[in-house]
MDAnalysis code that builds the backbone (N, CA, C; Angstrom):
import MDAnalysis as mda
import numpy as np

u = mda.Universe.empty(663, n_residues=221, atom_resindex=np.repeat(np.arange(221), 3), trajectory=True)
u.add_TopologyAttr("name", ["N", "CA", "C"] * 221)
u.add_TopologyAttr("resid", np.arange(1, 222))
u.add_TopologyAttr("resname", ["MET", "PRO", "HIS", "LYS", "LEU", "PRO", "LEU", "SER", "LEU", "SER", "ALA", "LEU", "LEU", "LEU", "PHE", "THR", "ALA", "LEU", "LEU", "LEU", "SER", "LEU", "THR", "LEU", "ARG", "GLN", "GLN", "TYR", "ASP", "GLU", "ALA", "LEU", "ALA", "ASP", "ARG", "LEU", "ALA", "PRO", "ASP", "ILE", "LEU", "ARG", "PHE", "HIS", "ILE", "LEU", "ALA", "ASP", "THR", "ASN", "SER", "ARG", "GLU", "ASP", "GLN", "GLN", "LEU", "LYS", "LEU", "GLU", "VAL", "ARG", "ASP", "LEU", "VAL", "ILE", "ARG", "ARG", "ILE", "GLN", "GLU", "LEU", "LEU", "GLY", "ASP", "GLN", "ALA", "THR", "LYS", "GLU", "GLU", "THR", "ILE", "ALA", "LEU", "VAL", "SER", "SER", "ARG", "LYS", "GLU", "GLU", "LEU", "GLU", "ASN", "LEU", "ALA", "ARG", "GLY", "TYR", "LEU", "ALA", "SER", "ARG", "GLY", "LYS", "ASP", "LEU", "PRO", "VAL", "THR", "LEU", "THR", "LEU", "THR", "ARG", "ASP", "TYR", "PHE", "PRO", "THR", "LYS", "SER", "TYR", "GLY", "ASP", "LEU", "VAL", "PHE", "PRO", "CYS", "GLY", "THR", "TYR", "ASP", "THR", "ALA", "ARG", "MET", "THR", "ILE", "GLY", "SER", "GLY", "LYS", "GLY", "ARG", "ASN", "TRP", "TRP", "CYS", "VAL", "LEU", "TYR", "PRO", "PRO", "LEU", "CYS", "TYR", "THR", "ASP", "ALA", "ILE", "ARG", "ALA", "ILE", "VAL", "PRO", "GLU", "PRO", "SER", "LYS", "LYS", "SER", "LEU", "ALA", "GLU", "THR", "VAL", "GLY", "ALA", "GLU", "ASP", "TYR", "SER", "ALA", "LEU", "LEU", "PRO", "ARG", "THR", "LEU", "SER", "PRO", "ALA", "ARG", "GLU", "GLU", "GLU", "LYS", "LYS", "GLN", "ALA", "PRO", "ARG", "ARG", "GLU", "VAL", "ARG", "PHE", "PHE", "PHE", "LEU", "ASP", "LEU", "LEU", "THR", "GLY", "GLU", "THR", "GLY"])
u.atoms.positions = np.array([
    [-15.189, -47.906, 8.994],
    [-14.398, -47.505, 7.988],
    [-15.378, -45.814, 7.423],
    [-14.103, -45.074, 7.637],
    [-14.498, -43.503, 7.076],
    [-15.166, -43.275, 6.173],
    [-16.283, -42.703, 6.152],
    [-17.200, -42.202, 5.162],
    [-16.003, -41.223, 4.246],
    [-16.529, -41.623, 3.229],
    [-15.521, -40.541, 1.792],
    [-16.882, -39.949, 1.159],
    [-16.456, -38.486, 0.939],
    [-17.324, -37.683, 0.609],
    [-17.404, -37.580, -1.233],
    [-18.251, -37.497, -1.923],
    [-17.989, -37.977, -3.481],
    [-17.057, -36.974, -3.734],
    [-16.012, -36.978, -4.963],
    [-15.299, -36.368, -5.481],
    [-15.569, -34.777, -5.432],
    [-16.890, -34.542, -6.174],
    [-17.397, -33.499, -6.981],
    [-17.831, -32.339, -5.615],
    [-18.431, -33.219, -4.628],
    [-18.817, -32.411, -3.151],
    [-17.459, -31.908, -2.398],
    [-16.149, -32.617, -2.957],
    [-15.156, -32.240, -1.997],
    [-14.757, -31.096, -2.301],
    [-14.789, -31.128, -3.930],
    [-14.213, -29.609, -4.371],
    [-15.153, -28.800, -4.406],
    [-16.600, -28.744, -4.194],
    [-17.157, -27.635, -3.632],
    [-17.201, -26.960, -2.401],
    [-16.963, -28.105, -1.778],
    [-16.533, -27.390, 0.008],
    [-15.500, -26.861, -0.189],
    [-14.436, -27.008, -0.488],
    [-12.730, -26.829, -0.121],
    [-12.966, -25.301, -1.347],
    [-13.794, -25.496, -2.319],
    [-14.102, -24.245, -3.144],
    [-14.926, -23.055, -2.574],
    [-15.768, -23.558, -1.564],
    [-16.465, -22.418, -0.992],
    [-15.630, -21.980, 0.472],
    [-14.887, -23.244, 0.844],
    [-14.320, -22.718, 2.066],
    [-13.134, -21.795, 1.251],
    [-12.534, -21.932, 0.355],
    [-11.249, -21.008, -0.179],
    [-12.557, -19.390, -0.269],
    [-13.431, -19.440, -0.848],
    [-14.029, -18.008, -1.211],
    [-14.536, -17.411, -0.039],
    [-14.867, -17.946, 0.935],
    [-15.196, -17.668, 2.103],
    [-14.027, -17.013, 2.917],
    [-12.987, -17.679, 3.029],
    [-11.727, -17.385, 3.842],
    [-11.355, -16.339, 2.851],
    [-11.265, -15.999, 1.358],
    [-10.842, -14.623, 0.862],
    [-11.678, -13.741, 1.429],
    [-12.995, -13.964, 0.985],
    [-14.012, -12.708, 1.341],
    [-13.507, -12.478, 3.111],
    [-13.330, -12.985, 4.026],
    [-12.882, -12.153, 5.483],
    [-11.597, -11.801, 5.457],
    [-10.495, -12.599, 4.243],
    [-9.583, -12.059, 4.564],
    [-9.564, -10.222, 4.415],
    [-10.844, -10.065, 2.852],
    [-10.954, -8.344, 2.081],
    [-11.756, -7.781, 3.133],
    [-12.505, -8.388, 3.990],
    [-13.000, -7.717, 4.899],
    [-12.286, -7.202, 5.991],
    [-11.482, -8.276, 6.579],
    [-10.420, -7.959, 7.481],
    [-9.365, -6.616, 7.140],
    [-9.183, -6.678, 5.595],
    [-8.330, -5.908, 5.246],
    [-8.894, -4.319, 4.951],
    [-10.293, -4.223, 4.375],
    [-11.031, -3.279, 4.167],
    [-11.059, -2.391, 5.987],
    [-11.187, -3.084, 6.752],
    [-11.867, -2.390, 8.200],
    [-10.280, -1.634, 8.952],
    [-8.969, -2.938, 8.264],
    [-7.744, -1.683, 8.627],
    [-7.311, -0.481, 8.160],
    [-7.959, -0.280, 6.938],
    [-7.634, 0.379, 5.900],
    [-8.693, 1.945, 6.234],
    [-9.800, 1.380, 6.778],
    [-10.543, 2.726, 7.627],
    [-10.400, 2.896, 8.560],
    [-9.130, 2.232, 9.163],
    [-8.989, 3.134, 10.535],
    [-7.648, 3.621, 9.952],
    [-6.705, 3.033, 9.214],
    [-5.298, 3.739, 8.485],
    [-5.758, 4.913, 7.891],
    [-7.158, 4.887, 6.981],
    [-6.943, 6.157, 6.154],
    [-7.144, 7.280, 6.688],
    [-7.406, 7.715, 7.819],
    [-8.102, 9.069, 8.086],
    [-6.279, 9.795, 8.720],
    [-4.936, 8.968, 8.581],
    [-4.055, 9.347, 9.290],
    [-2.947, 9.379, 7.919],
    [-3.682, 8.954, 6.922],
    [-2.745, 8.701, 5.523],
    [-2.900, 9.139, 4.495],
    [-1.885, 10.125, 3.713],
    [-1.727, 11.008, 2.505],
    [-1.335, 9.504, 1.430],
    [-1.989, 9.013, 0.801],
    [-1.053, 8.565, -0.320],
    [-0.221, 9.208, -1.244],
    [0.767, 9.270, -2.073],
    [1.239, 9.601, -3.700],
    [0.904, 9.066, -4.648],
    [0.558, 9.197, -5.635],
    [0.447, 8.237, -6.674],
    [0.671, 8.922, -8.211],
    [1.797, 8.617, -8.793],
    [2.152, 9.027, -10.537],
    [2.219, 7.984, -10.683],
    [1.387, 8.584, -12.402],
    [1.005, 7.279, -13.274],
    [1.688, 7.785, -14.540],
    [2.373, 7.030, -15.440],
    [3.430, 7.405, -16.455],
    [2.275, 7.890, -17.856],
    [2.697, 8.027, -19.101],
    [2.212, 8.275, -20.182],
    [1.932, 7.137, -20.926],
    [2.639, 5.697, -20.629],
    [2.882, 4.731, -21.493],
    [3.675, 3.663, -20.895],
    [3.379, 2.509, -21.120],
    [4.522, 1.260, -20.457],
    [5.669, 1.425, -21.101],
    [6.243, 2.165, -22.265],
    [7.477, 2.106, -22.510],
    [8.751, 2.378, -21.773],
    [9.936, 1.772, -21.841],
    [11.025, 2.117, -21.186],
    [10.868, 3.642, -21.035],
    [11.067, 4.365, -21.786],
    [11.382, 5.810, -21.441],
    [10.305, 6.505, -20.653],
    [9.306, 6.032, -20.978],
    [8.378, 6.790, -20.403],
    [8.068, 6.421, -18.589],
    [8.559, 5.195, -18.540],
    [8.626, 4.527, -16.806],
    [9.743, 5.119, -16.094],
    [11.161, 5.778, -17.367],
    [11.980, 6.226, -16.474],
    [12.122, 7.477, -16.377],
    [11.035, 8.002, -17.077],
    [10.630, 9.893, -16.357],
    [9.767, 9.632, -15.711],
    [8.545, 8.908, -15.503],
    [7.893, 8.908, -14.607],
    [8.386, 8.672, -13.350],
    [9.746, 8.139, -13.156],
    [10.524, 7.879, -11.863],
    [11.564, 9.114, -12.092],
    [11.889, 9.756, -12.878],
    [12.655, 11.046, -12.401],
    [11.649, 11.962, -12.031],
    [10.600, 11.965, -13.020],
    [9.687, 13.080, -11.906],
    [9.065, 13.169, -11.093],
    [8.933, 12.160, -10.432],
    [8.566, 11.113, -9.021],
    [9.254, 11.981, -8.243],
    [10.811, 11.568, -8.263],
    [12.034, 11.959, -7.510],
    [11.898, 13.401, -7.179],
    [11.902, 14.539, -8.951],
    [11.826, 15.974, -8.677],
    [10.696, 16.471, -7.490],
    [9.537, 15.604, -8.250],
    [8.542, 16.375, -7.464],
    [8.369, 15.899, -6.132],
    [8.414, 14.797, -5.323],
    [8.936, 14.385, -3.665],
    [9.673, 15.158, -3.380],
    [11.083, 15.622, -3.687],
    [11.851, 16.065, -3.132],
    [11.937, 17.730, -3.153],
    [11.144, 18.327, -3.974],
    [10.425, 19.826, -3.864],
    [9.037, 19.295, -2.539],
    [8.648, 18.773, -2.337],
    [7.364, 18.733, -1.510],
    [7.974, 18.454, -0.505],
    [9.304, 18.026, 0.107],
    [9.652, 17.540, 1.051],
    [10.222, 19.182, 1.669],
    [11.042, 19.675, 0.626],
    [12.232, 20.569, 0.702],
    [10.759, 22.084, 1.648],
    [9.821, 21.869, 0.612],
    [8.811, 23.201, 1.439],
    [7.923, 22.784, 2.075],
    [7.805, 21.390, 2.957],
    [7.367, 20.845, 4.118],
    [7.914, 21.002, 5.374],
    [8.968, 20.328, 5.429],
    [10.133, 19.863, 6.393],
    [9.661, 18.885, 7.015],
    [10.039, 18.542, 8.203],
    [10.063, 17.332, 8.722],
    [8.583, 17.209, 9.609],
    [7.922, 18.148, 10.331],
    [6.904, 18.261, 11.316],
    [5.935, 18.780, 10.974],
    [5.382, 18.593, 9.244],
    [3.686, 19.034, 8.674],
    [2.988, 17.507, 9.115],
    [1.522, 18.319, 9.602],
    [0.554, 17.505, 9.682],
    [-0.082, 16.765, 8.697],
    [-0.970, 15.688, 8.352],
    [-1.858, 16.074, 7.507],
    [-1.999, 16.894, 6.495],
    [-3.240, 17.366, 7.456],
    [-3.644, 18.517, 6.706],
    [-2.784, 19.983, 6.233],
    [-1.618, 20.256, 7.334],
    [-0.584, 21.014, 6.503],
    [0.062, 19.957, 4.791],
    [0.295, 19.055, 4.610],
    [0.430, 18.377, 3.517],
    [-0.413, 18.481, 2.199],
    [-2.207, 18.187, 2.280],
    [-2.553, 18.422, 1.982],
    [-2.882, 20.162, 1.592],
    [-2.594, 20.875, 2.236],
    [-2.921, 22.871, 1.890],
    [-1.551, 22.765, 1.084],
    [-0.775, 22.309, 1.253],
    [0.850, 22.885, 0.511],
    [0.481, 22.114, -0.381],
    [0.318, 20.610, -1.067],
    [-0.295, 20.374, -2.260],
    [-1.115, 20.950, -3.107],
    [-2.251, 21.224, -2.307],
    [-3.380, 22.164, -3.034],
    [-3.077, 23.559, -3.724],
    [-2.166, 24.222, -2.653],
    [-1.742, 26.014, -2.944],
    [-0.834, 25.851, -3.963],
    [0.434, 24.512, -3.579],
    [1.386, 24.679, -4.638],
    [1.231, 23.249, -5.998],
    [0.289, 23.269, -6.179],
    [-0.428, 22.408, -7.292],
    [0.278, 23.267, -8.795],
    [0.080, 24.413, -9.240],
    [0.519, 24.644, -10.526],
    [1.845, 24.661, -10.201],
    [2.475, 25.183, -9.186],
    [3.728, 24.693, -9.169],
    [4.456, 23.381, -9.319],
    [4.076, 22.568, -8.739],
    [4.228, 21.685, -8.934],
    [4.002, 20.529, -10.389],
    [3.042, 21.137, -10.868],
    [2.731, 20.734, -12.276],
    [3.633, 21.453, -13.328],
    [4.212, 22.022, -13.068],
    [5.272, 23.464, -13.687],
    [6.292, 22.801, -13.764],
    [6.722, 22.130, -12.706],
    [8.133, 21.536, -12.302],
    [8.095, 20.421, -13.044],
    [7.005, 19.859, -12.961],
    [6.926, 18.238, -13.958],
    [7.000, 18.376, -15.434],
    [6.545, 19.444, -15.695],
    [6.465, 19.363, -17.535],
    [7.108, 20.485, -17.887],
    [8.105, 20.962, -16.796],
    [9.621, 21.518, -17.791],
    [10.604, 20.599, -17.968],
    [10.709, 19.696, -16.418],
    [11.531, 18.176, -16.728],
    [11.195, 17.612, -17.700],
    [10.068, 17.327, -17.977],
    [9.855, 16.486, -19.310],
    [9.791, 17.775, -20.824],
    [10.024, 18.765, -21.097],
    [10.200, 19.267, -21.915],
    [11.926, 19.191, -21.971],
    [12.179, 19.257, -20.942],
    [14.168, 19.579, -21.174],
    [14.225, 17.984, -21.507],
    [13.323, 16.823, -21.689],
    [14.249, 15.520, -21.777],
    [13.174, 15.579, -23.263],
    [12.218, 16.492, -23.796],
    [12.073, 16.334, -25.277],
    [10.804, 15.836, -25.396],
    [10.231, 15.922, -24.335],
    [8.710, 15.308, -23.889],
    [7.741, 16.601, -23.495],
    [6.560, 16.485, -24.538],
    [5.587, 17.876, -24.521],
    [4.385, 17.110, -24.300],
    [4.599, 16.952, -22.879],
    [3.311, 16.165, -21.944],
    [2.418, 17.177, -21.490],
    [1.398, 16.874, -21.077],
    [0.652, 17.489, -19.778],
    [0.625, 16.886, -19.230],
    [0.512, 17.658, -17.808],
    [0.707, 16.989, -16.300],
    [-0.308, 17.686, -15.492],
    [-0.891, 16.980, -14.773],
    [-2.084, 16.843, -13.789],
    [-1.837, 16.805, -12.467],
    [-2.094, 17.408, -11.373],
    [-2.099, 16.954, -9.763],
    [-2.964, 17.357, -9.118],
    [-4.012, 16.003, -8.762],
    [-5.391, 16.482, -8.326],
    [-5.389, 15.344, -6.702],
    [-5.989, 16.062, -6.092],
    [-6.188, 15.346, -4.713],
    [-7.315, 14.770, -4.482],
    [-7.493, 13.772, -4.633],
    [-8.305, 12.796, -4.325],
    [-8.594, 11.621, -3.289],
    [-9.931, 10.971, -3.634],
    [-9.955, 9.665, -2.568],
    [-9.846, 8.299, -3.644],
    [-9.413, 7.063, -3.146],
    [-9.458, 6.365, -4.503],
    [-8.998, 5.007, -3.709],
    [-10.008, 3.997, -4.084],
    [-9.927, 2.598, -3.972],
    [-8.592, 1.929, -4.236],
    [-7.996, 1.600, -3.422],
    [-6.431, 0.764, -3.983],
    [-6.532, -0.591, -3.531],
    [-6.214, -1.606, -4.359],
    [-5.848, -2.802, -4.109],
    [-4.769, -3.174, -3.237],
    [-4.722, -4.196, -2.465],
    [-3.587, -4.510, -1.446],
    [-1.979, -3.984, -2.133],
    [-1.083, -3.611, -1.633],
    [0.248, -3.151, -1.905],
    [1.398, -3.050, -1.283],
    [2.393, -3.553, -1.438],
    [3.663, -3.768, -0.636],
    [4.196, -1.843, -1.223],
    [5.000, -1.522, -0.220],
    [5.919, -0.794, -0.275],
    [6.688, -0.745, 0.599],
    [8.002, -0.840, -0.187],
    [9.153, -1.502, 0.785],
    [8.858, -2.753, 1.589],
    [9.162, -2.330, 2.767],
    [8.925, -3.788, 3.573],
    [7.636, -3.918, 4.534],
    [6.529, -3.134, 3.856],
    [4.985, -2.392, 4.270],
    [4.283, -2.936, 3.391],
    [3.040, -3.565, 3.491],
    [1.892, -4.047, 3.066],
    [0.919, -3.329, 3.316],
    [0.054, -2.376, 2.649],
    [-1.080, -1.483, 2.588],
    [-1.828, -2.820, 2.837],
    [-3.181, -2.689, 3.431],
    [-4.542, -3.242, 2.704],
    [-5.433, -2.424, 1.806],
    [-6.105, -3.308, 1.155],
    [-6.573, -2.629, 0.212],
    [-7.840, -1.972, 0.729],
    [-8.151, -0.391, -0.133],
    [-9.058, 0.186, 0.669],
    [-9.144, 1.770, 0.374],
    [-9.968, 2.323, 0.869],
    [-10.066, 3.835, -0.249],
    [-9.156, 5.101, 0.688],
    [-8.408, 5.440, 0.184],
    [-7.476, 6.472, 0.897],
    [-7.159, 7.713, 0.358],
    [-7.191, 8.997, 1.039],
    [-6.816, 9.985, 0.215],
    [-5.573, 10.296, -0.261],
    [-5.752, 10.696, -1.355],
    [-4.283, 10.921, -2.212],
    [-4.049, 12.168, -3.522],
    [-2.802, 12.421, -2.861],
    [-2.215, 12.796, -4.345],
    [-1.938, 12.325, -5.770],
    [-2.324, 12.766, -6.640],
    [-2.285, 11.718, -8.293],
    [-1.970, 12.879, -9.117],
    [-0.634, 12.179, -9.441],
    [0.054, 13.081, -10.666],
    [0.351, 12.232, -12.159],
    [-0.478, 13.051, -12.660],
    [-1.174, 11.829, -14.075],
    [-0.418, 12.403, -15.461],
    [0.605, 11.814, -15.631],
    [1.526, 12.685, -16.618],
    [1.335, 11.712, -18.226],
    [0.989, 12.804, -19.280],
    [0.068, 12.598, -20.616],
    [-0.966, 11.736, -20.038],
    [-1.306, 10.574, -20.945],
    [-2.306, 9.657, -20.878],
    [-2.622, 8.990, -19.421],
    [-0.962, 9.138, -18.789],
    [-1.897, 8.259, -17.623],
    [-2.403, 6.449, -17.560],
    [-1.629, 6.398, -18.569],
    [-2.320, 4.786, -19.304],
    [-0.994, 3.886, -18.578],
    [0.194, 4.062, -18.375],
    [1.394, 3.508, -18.173],
    [1.522, 3.097, -16.538],
    [1.914, 2.415, -16.294],
    [2.200, 1.491, -15.012],
    [2.592, 2.715, -14.070],
    [1.955, 2.138, -12.960],
    [1.935, 3.590, -12.313],
    [2.953, 3.267, -10.444],
    [3.243, 4.665, -10.193],
    [4.000, 3.914, -8.677],
    [3.538, 5.035, -7.692],
    [3.511, 4.819, -6.303],
    [2.709, 5.018, -5.545],
    [3.992, 5.510, -4.174],
    [3.646, 6.171, -3.087],
    [4.313, 5.714, -1.492],
    [3.618, 6.685, -0.964],
    [3.627, 6.513, 0.334],
    [2.649, 7.307, 1.868],
    [3.527, 8.934, 2.061],
    [3.087, 9.847, 1.288],
    [3.374, 10.922, 1.803],
    [3.190, 11.534, 3.079],
    [2.023, 11.145, 3.744],
    [2.033, 11.277, 4.981],
    [1.394, 10.402, 5.680],
    [2.421, 10.006, 6.731],
    [3.360, 10.210, 7.135],
    [4.306, 10.242, 5.990],
    [5.290, 11.150, 6.337],
    [6.734, 11.180, 5.327],
    [7.261, 9.662, 5.226],
    [6.612, 8.717, 4.600],
    [7.451, 7.568, 4.117],
    [8.097, 7.425, 2.910],
    [8.036, 8.649, 1.868],
    [8.254, 8.570, 0.541],
    [9.589, 8.687, 0.347],
    [10.654, 7.812, -0.042],
    [12.544, 7.594, -0.710],
    [12.050, 7.329, -1.891],
    [13.112, 7.793, -2.271],
    [13.635, 7.715, -3.766],
    [14.530, 7.399, -4.330],
    [15.079, 6.650, -3.236],
    [16.252, 5.912, -3.626],
    [15.976, 4.260, -4.205],
    [15.827, 4.292, -5.702],
    [15.215, 3.001, -6.019],
    [16.211, 1.479, -5.651],
    [17.348, 1.735, -5.245],
    [18.219, 0.784, -4.787],
    [17.794, 0.204, -3.325],
    [16.968, 0.995, -2.372],
    [16.881, 0.598, -1.129],
    [15.229, 0.447, -0.871],
    [15.412, -0.801, -0.549],
    [13.467, -1.359, -0.735],
    [12.690, -1.559, 0.646],
    [13.743, -0.995, 1.670],
    [13.265, -0.761, 2.768],
    [12.669, -0.008, 3.350],
    [12.077, 0.226, 4.023],
    [11.527, 1.678, 4.236],
    [12.343, 1.880, 5.584],
    [12.766, 3.308, 5.691],
    [14.054, 3.600, 6.780],
    [13.006, 3.728, 8.264],
    [14.281, 3.266, 9.294],
    [13.342, 3.087, 10.481],
    [12.577, 4.344, 11.059],
    [13.748, 5.079, 10.668],
    [12.599, 6.621, 11.457],
    [11.303, 6.793, 10.944],
    [11.347, 6.647, 9.147],
    [9.815, 6.945, 9.072],
    [8.789, 5.766, 9.327],
    [9.469, 4.535, 9.493],
    [8.686, 3.370, 10.234],
    [7.903, 3.827, 11.697],
    [9.064, 4.409, 12.193],
    [8.561, 5.174, 13.451],
    [7.619, 6.167, 13.638],
    [7.603, 6.790, 12.823],
    [6.660, 7.792, 12.539],
    [5.236, 7.103, 12.195],
    [5.119, 6.091, 11.317],
    [3.982, 5.342, 10.833],
    [3.620, 5.140, 12.056],
    [4.082, 4.185, 12.849],
    [3.739, 3.885, 14.065],
    [3.020, 4.612, 15.299],
    [3.403, 5.865, 15.159],
    [3.488, 6.751, 15.960],
    [2.196, 7.464, 15.786],
    [2.191, 7.235, 14.276],
    [0.414, 7.994, 13.816],
    [-0.454, 6.981, 13.777],
    [-0.429, 5.603, 13.473],
    [-1.537, 4.780, 13.304],
    [-1.918, 3.655, 14.411],
    [-0.780, 4.157, 15.692],
    [-0.791, 2.935, 16.718],
    [-0.238, 1.511, 16.292],
    [0.354, 1.149, 17.638],
    [1.348, 0.711, 17.458],
    [0.629, -1.031, 16.786],
    [-0.722, -1.622, 17.320],
    [-1.741, -2.248, 17.112],
    [-1.914, -2.523, 15.180],
    [-2.135, -1.602, 14.915],
    [-2.004, -1.067, 13.367],
    [-0.915, -1.298, 12.551],
    [-0.206, -0.378, 13.042],
    [1.046, -0.943, 12.172],
    [1.645, -1.994, 12.433],
    [1.649, -3.323, 13.420],
    [2.191, -4.104, 13.265],
    [0.789, -5.144, 12.124],
    [-0.043, -4.742, 11.893],
    [-0.525, -5.035, 11.204],
    [-0.120, -5.053, 9.715],
    [0.541, -3.643, 9.179],
    [1.835, -4.089, 8.192],
    [2.497, -4.584, 7.834],
    [2.971, -5.891, 9.100],
    [4.239, -6.226, 9.026],
    [4.125, -7.694, 9.244],
    [3.126, -8.123, 8.068],
    [2.859, -9.259, 8.188],
    [3.899, -10.647, 8.169],
    [5.382, -10.324, 7.892],
    [6.338, -11.294, 8.008],
    [7.160, -10.748, 9.186],
    [6.615, -9.712, 9.986],
    [7.610, -9.372, 11.270],
    [6.781, -9.556, 12.114],
    [6.993, -10.072, 13.581],
    [6.213, -9.989, 14.698],
    [7.215, -9.225, 15.607],
    [6.501, -8.250, 16.059],
    [7.026, -7.098, 17.318],
    [7.603, -8.163, 17.986],
    [7.977, -7.584, 19.384],
    [9.669, -8.321, 20.176],
    [7.652, -8.849, 21.572],
    [7.014, -8.110, 21.055],
    [5.790, -8.555, 22.335],
    [5.510, -9.520, 21.925],
    [4.527, -9.451, 20.541],
    [4.024, -10.464, 19.652],
    [5.270, -11.696, 19.969],
    [6.421, -12.167, 19.714],
    [7.057, -13.118, 19.714],
    [6.985, -14.011, 21.083],
    [7.172, -12.703, 22.002],
    [7.038, -13.643, 23.330],
    [5.890, -14.341, 23.517],
    [4.997, -13.420, 23.465],
    [3.749, -14.479, 23.121],
    [3.438, -15.469, 22.322],
    [3.930, -15.634, 21.706],
    [4.179, -16.627, 20.253],
    [4.912, -18.108, 21.137],
    [5.809, -17.274, 22.226],
    [6.556, -18.626, 22.577],
    [6.307, -19.234, 24.005],
    [5.246, -18.125, 24.706],
    [4.727, -18.728, 25.556],
    [3.766, -19.394, 25.374],
    [2.705, -18.738, 24.452],
    [1.659, -19.573, 24.193],
    [1.566, -21.179, 24.435],
    [0.236, -21.624, 24.691],
    [0.596, -22.962, 25.095],
    [-0.066, -23.807, 23.409],
    [0.936, -24.683, 22.803],
    [0.940, -25.275, 21.787],
    [-1.115, -26.048, 21.597],
    [-1.642, -25.549, 20.620],
    [-2.879, -25.784, 20.306],
    [-2.570, -26.665, 18.942],
    [-3.286, -27.831, 18.770],
    [-3.763, -28.464, 17.060],
    [-5.629, -27.880, 16.664],
    [-4.445, -27.490, 15.194],
    [-5.431, -26.965, 14.633],
    [-6.363, -27.792, 13.258],
    [-7.531, -28.051, 13.446],
    [-8.191, -28.780, 13.001],
    [-9.176, -28.369, 11.452],
    [-9.061, -28.071, 10.403],
    [-10.137, -28.466, 9.388],
    [-10.968, -28.671, 9.480],
    [-12.455, -28.602, 9.323],
    [-13.563, -29.407, 9.198],
    [-13.378, -30.071, 7.844],
    [-13.490, -29.145, 6.834],
    [-13.440, -29.650, 5.554],
    [-12.622, -31.050, 5.134],
    [-11.137, -30.444, 5.402],
    [-10.315, -31.287, 5.110],
    [-10.492, -32.536, 6.332],
    [-10.607, -32.321, 7.390],
    [-10.923, -33.920, 8.081],
    [-12.279, -34.706, 7.620],
    [-13.031, -33.570, 7.040],
    [-14.328, -34.772, 5.628],
    [-13.764, -35.322, 4.774],
    [-12.636, -35.049, 3.967],
    [-12.253, -35.442, 2.651],
    [-11.414, -36.395, 3.543],
    [-10.416, -36.340, 4.737],
    [-9.322, -37.389, 5.098],
    [-10.187, -38.449, 5.657],
    [-11.474, -38.441, 6.442],
    [-12.035, -39.482, 7.195],
    [-11.373, -39.031, 8.877],
    [-11.039, -37.980, 9.208],
    [-10.447, -37.927, 10.245],
    [-11.378, -37.056, 11.455],
    [-12.709, -37.376, 11.556],
    [-13.723, -36.491, 12.296],
    [-13.609, -36.822, 13.761],
    [-13.305, -38.063, 14.464],
    [-13.107, -38.414, 15.377],
    [-12.290, -37.545, 16.364],
])
């Protein structure tokens, strides 16, 4: 008759296994972020408050500022050129945002800073960027205590069409060329590249066994 573990010990083993799995996942994500970060510049905008009005104004300022940056940069700028542009045009971009807010009856300070900051794992369209520390152009409206919005300023993945929840294919191609095919594939957890699909089809089937689960069910043979 298979040996059964006490319920409390079984729960402890499962909890320990879960913690280990989460820790390993975070370590994997942070290692991936370390490889991606040198090639990426994020854009991060924080609203004054979470009121409906302030959240809408955040999105309108976002659209205005991103369009202006894209006009100034063109399509061929490097990350270094993007950072230099944001730095040299900092006051202009702040004034652009402040002027727009004033036209909407909001007298709020706006600050634009270039910084490095830690982000949790976040989705952008149909891409998922892992937790880690990234170079960031951050625009803060007023107190900056409202919900934030972000995109990837370099490579140029920022889109301002709220209806479109998928990053355009040309932007994905640019990202893949910048970070490499393997790391790009890791940003698509629900999508397999054609090569990986073929590998999956040809790979022999393997039975996956979990030691802790086998202990609980008595299937250790």
